[in-house]
Backbone as numpy.savetxt, mean C-alpha at the origin, in Angstrom:
# Nx Ny Nz CAx CAy CAz Cx Cy Cz
-27.87 -41.25 26.28 -27.92 -40.27 27.34 -26.51 -39.74 27.56
-26.38 -38.41 27.64 -25.07 -37.82 27.84 -24.75 -37.74 29.32
-23.47 -37.71 29.57 -23.01 -37.67 30.95 -22.13 -36.44 31.12
-22.35 -35.66 32.15 -21.56 -34.47 32.43 -20.44 -34.82 33.39
-19.24 -34.32 33.05 -18.09 -34.54 33.92 -17.49 -33.19 34.25
-17.32 -32.87 35.50 -16.72 -31.59 35.88 -15.27 -31.51 35.40
-14.88 -30.32 34.95 -13.50 -30.09 34.52 -12.72 -29.47 35.66
-11.43 -29.76 35.66 -10.57 -29.17 36.70 -10.37 -27.69 36.39
-10.04 -26.93 37.39 -9.78 -25.50 37.20 -8.60 -25.31 36.25
-7.63 -26.19 36.30 -6.47 -26.12 35.41 -6.90 -26.26 33.95
-7.79 -27.20 33.66 -8.27 -27.39 32.30 -9.08 -26.19 31.84
-9.94 -25.68 32.72 -10.74 -24.50 32.39 -9.82 -23.31 32.11
-8.79 -23.15 32.94 -7.83 -22.05 32.73 -7.10 -22.21 31.40
-6.72 -23.42 31.06 -6.04 -23.68 29.78 -6.94 -23.32 28.60
-8.21 -23.70 28.70 -9.15 -23.40 27.62 -9.37 -21.89 27.51
-9.51 -21.22 28.65 -9.64 -19.75 28.63 -8.40 -19.11 28.00
-7.24 -19.59 28.37 -5.99 -19.05 27.82 -5.93 -19.29 26.31
-6.32 -20.47 25.88 -6.34 -20.79 24.45 -7.32 -19.88 23.71
-8.51 -19.68 24.27 -9.49 -18.78 23.65 -8.95 -17.34 23.58
-8.28 -16.90 24.62 -7.70 -15.56 24.64 -6.64 -15.43 23.54
-5.77 -16.43 23.42 -4.74 -16.41 22.38 -5.37 -16.39 20.99
-6.45 -17.16 20.82 -7.14 -17.20 19.53 -7.72 -15.83 19.18
-8.37 -15.19 20.15 -8.94 -13.86 19.93 -7.85 -12.84 19.60
-6.71 -12.92 20.28 -5.59 -12.01 20.00 -5.06 -12.23 18.59
-4.96 -13.50 18.20 -4.49 -13.83 16.86 -5.44 -13.28 15.81
-6.73 -13.46 16.00 -7.72 -12.96 15.05 -7.66 -11.43 14.96
-7.48 -10.79 16.10 -7.35 -9.33 16.12 -6.12 -8.89 15.33
-5.00 -9.55 15.58 -3.75 -9.20 14.88 -3.89 -9.43 13.38
-4.53 -10.56 12.99 -4.72 -10.83 11.56 -5.63 -9.78 10.93
-6.66 -9.35 11.66 -7.54 -8.29 11.16 -6.79 -6.98 10.98
-5.96 -6.64 11.96 -5.16 -5.43 11.88 -4.19 -5.51 10.71
-3.56 -6.67 10.54 -2.63 -6.88 9.44 -3.34 -6.70 8.09
-4.53 -7.27 7.97 -5.28 -7.17 6.72 -5.68 -5.72 6.44
-6.09 -5.00 7.47 -6.44 -3.59 7.28 -5.22 -2.79 6.83
-4.07 -3.05 7.43 -2.84 -2.37 7.03 -2.49 -2.70 5.58
-2.68 -3.97 5.22 -2.40 -4.39 3.85 -3.31 -3.65 2.87
-4.59 -3.51 3.20 -5.51 -2.79 2.34 -5.12 -1.32 2.21
-4.69 -0.72 3.31 -4.24 0.67 3.28 -3.02 0.83 2.38
-2.09 -0.13 2.46 -0.89 -0.09 1.62 -1.27 -0.24 0.15
-2.17 -1.18 -0.14 -2.60 -1.38 -1.52 -3.28 -0.13 -2.08
-4.11 0.52 -1.26 -4.78 1.75 -1.68 -3.76 2.85 -1.95
-2.80 2.99 -1.06 -1.73 4.00 -1.23 -0.91 3.71 -2.48
-0.63 2.42 -2.72 0.14 2.04 -3.91 -0.62 2.40 -5.18
-1.93 2.16 -5.21 -2.73 2.53 -6.38 -2.69 4.04 -6.61
-2.79 4.81 -5.53 -2.72 6.27 -5.63 -1.37 6.69 -6.21
-0.29 6.11 -5.68 1.04 6.49 -6.14 1.28 6.09 -7.59
0.76 4.95 -8.00 0.89 4.53 -9.40 0.17 5.52 -10.31
-1.03 5.96 -9.91 -1.76 6.93 -10.72 -1.03 8.27 -10.75
-0.48 8.66 -9.61 0.28 9.91 -9.54 1.51 9.83 -10.46
2.17 8.68 -10.49 3.31 8.46 -11.38 2.88 8.64 -12.84
1.76 8.03 -13.20 1.27 8.14 -14.58 0.95 9.60 -14.90
0.31 10.29 -13.97 -0.02 11.70 -14.19 1.23 12.54 -14.40
2.26 12.31 -13.58 3.52 13.06 -13.71 4.17 12.76 -15.06
4.20 11.48 -15.44 4.79 11.10 -16.72 4.03 11.75 -17.88
2.69 11.77 -17.78 1.89 12.40 -18.83 2.20 13.89 -18.94
2.31 14.57 -17.81 2.63 16.00 -17.80 4.02 16.23 -18.38
4.98 15.43 -17.97 6.35 15.55 -18.50 6.36 15.35 -20.02
5.68 14.30 -20.47 5.64 14.02 -21.91 4.99 15.16 -22.69
3.92 15.74 -22.13 3.25 16.85 -22.79 4.17 18.06 -22.88
4.86 18.38 -21.79 5.77 19.53 -21.80 6.85 19.34 -22.86
7.47 18.15 -22.88 8.55 17.93 -23.85 8.02 17.84 -25.28
6.82 17.32 -25.42 6.21 17.28 -26.75 5.93 18.69 -27.25
5.38 19.53 -26.37 5.12 20.93 -26.74 6.42 21.65 -27.10
7.47 21.43 -26.31 8.77 22.06 -26.61 9.31 21.58 -27.95
9.19 20.29 -28.22 9.68 19.74 -29.49 8.91 20.31 -30.68
7.59 20.46 -30.51 6.79 21.03 -31.60 7.16 22.50 -31.83
7.45 23.20 -30.75 7.74 24.63 -30.85 9.17 24.90 -31.34
10.15 24.12 -30.81 11.56 24.42 -31.09 12.29 23.32 -31.84
11.64 22.22 -32.10 12.30 21.08 -32.74 12.84 20.13 -31.67
13.35 19.01 -32.15 13.88 18.01 -31.23 15.06 18.58 -30.46
15.11 18.29 -29.15 16.19 18.84 -28.35 16.09 18.39 -26.90
16.74 19.16 -26.04 16.74 18.82 -24.62 16.74 20.11 -23.79
16.44 19.94 -22.52 16.36 21.07 -21.60 17.61 21.10 -20.73
18.20 22.28 -20.59 19.31 22.49 -19.66 18.78 23.42 -18.57
18.39 22.83 -17.44 17.79 23.62 -16.36 18.79 24.58 -15.74
20.06 24.22 -15.69 21.07 25.12 -15.11 21.18 26.40 -15.94
21.16 26.24 -17.25 21.27 27.39 -18.15 19.90 28.00 -18.47
18.85 27.30 -18.05 17.48 27.73 -18.33 17.27 27.88 -19.83
17.74 26.86 -20.57 17.70 26.90 -22.03 17.15 25.60 -22.59
16.55 25.73 -23.81 16.18 24.55 -24.58 17.20 24.46 -25.70
17.85 23.32 -25.78 18.92 23.15 -26.74 18.40 22.26 -27.89
18.23 22.86 -29.04 17.74 22.13 -30.22 18.86 21.29 -30.81
18.50 20.17 -31.37 19.51 19.29 -32.00 19.45 19.40 -33.49
């Protein structure tokens, strides 16, 4: 047979405070995880964008090399300098 014992208001207040702190912690961890997921998603986007830019750059320089031979671009002079 179980026996019920009344708790003091101080103990009840401590338990309520502990529960409140626990809920705040869980909320903060949830927010942190959501932010982490957003960062990971943004990082994936930026990595793909990097690859796309590199592919475009490589295609431009490949096309220039096929057209004019091996060389480099001088943007100040607006010239392609063949080697």
